[in-house]
N, C-alpha and C positions, 0 to 999 in steps of 0.2 A: 479366558479371554473371549470377548464377543467379536464376531466378524462384521466389519462395516465396509462401506465404500470409501471411507475416509471423511475428511471434513467436507461437507457439501454446501453449506451456506453460512452466511453471517448476517445478523440482523442489526441494522443501525437506526437509532432514534434520530429523526431529522426534523427540521423546522418547516421545510417546504419540499413536498414530494417532487414537484416539477423541477425545481432547481437542482436537487440531488440527481435526478434522472439525467438532466442535461449535462451536468459535470461528468458523470461516469460514462455517459454515451459518447461525449467528445473524447474523453481520455482513453477509455478501454473499448469503446464500440459496443457497449451493452445493448441488449434488446429487451423490450418489455415482454414479460411472460404472463403476468397477472396483476390486476389492479382492482382495488376497492376504495371506499371513501377514506380509509386511514392507512393503507399500505400499498406498496408497489414492489413486485418481485421482478428482478432483471437477471439476465444470464449473460456471462461473458462469451464472446464468439468461440466456436470450436471447442467448447468445454461443457462441463455439467455444473460449473460453479454458479451459485446463486447469491445475489445480494438482495436482502429484504430491507426496504426503506419503510420504517414505521413512524408515522406522524406522532411526535411526542416532544413538543417544544421544550418543556422543562428538562428533559433528559438529553436533548440533542447535544452532541459534542463531548459529553462526559464519557470518559474512557473506562471508568470502573475497573482499573487494573489491566486492561488490554492496552499494550503500548503502541501497537500499530497493526496494520493489515498489509500484507505483502503480495505483490504481483510480479511474477518472474518473467523477464523478457526472453524472447526466443533468440534475439540477436543483440550483442552488446553495443553495436553501432546505433541502436535506436534510443539510447539514453538521452541524448540532447533533444531529440524530437519529443520524447516523453515529457521532459521538463518543460519545453515550450508549450506543448499541448495542455499540460496541467495549468500553467499560468493563463493561457488563453481561455481555458474553460472556467476560470474563476478561482483556481487554487493558488497557494502560496508555496514557493520553494523554501524548504526549511534547511536542507543540507544536501550537498552533492559531492560525490567523490568516488573512490574505489576501495573496496575491501582489501583486495590485493590487485596487482597489475592485471588488467584484462577482465576484471569483475566489477563493473561500475554500478553505482546505485544513486538514487535520488529519493529523498524524503520530501513529500509535499503535504500540505494541509488542505483538506477538502473544504467546501463552503461552510460546513458545520463544525470544523475544527478537528476532524479525525485525521490522524497521521497515517498516510499511505506511503508504503515503500514500493518503489519500482526498481528492480534489480536484475542483474544477470549473474548466473553462476555456471561455470563450466561443469560438465558432467564428470570430468576427470581433472585431478590436480596436475599442474604443469610438471611436478616432480615425479609423477608415476601414476600408478593405478589407484592409489588410496584417495578416496574422496575426502575433501576437507570438511570438517564439521560446519554446520550452518552457524555462522557468526552473526550475532545481532549487534547492532551498533549501540550498545549502551555506553554511558559515560564511564570511562576507565578512571577511577579516582586518582591513580598515580599520574596519569597524563594530565588530568584536570588540575591537579596540584602543581604540576610542572608549568602549565600555561599560566596559572595565576601567579606563580613565583616570577615568571619571565615578565609579566605585565607590570610588576611592582617596580 
């Protein structure tokens, strides 16, 4: 096993560096760290997370197997403000709800079409000290079949 500092950055192909910067600046408060003619590196406040926007129109918005990028809230009461800010910044709300009571989430699409998850997770499960596994909101085929059956 190699030792790392964990996931440190994600690179996104974008159509417009400025538009992407403005969206993430308004939504997450990112600050510019480095810029050249074809890329822009930003950092989220009070963290070492970096998002690299790379000018590449043909690849922009294509996920290539990555389903979404998640940002964990510090306070669950901020979920409505996060959704409103995402829309105001040019994003689209895709889905909003709770994984379990008290753990809200919202999925938004950024201006290039990337799925961004903003969510809150307790550090401890309400039933005890065992932390619940990170649940990703994939489509449950059984639930989907049930919904389709109900619509018929």
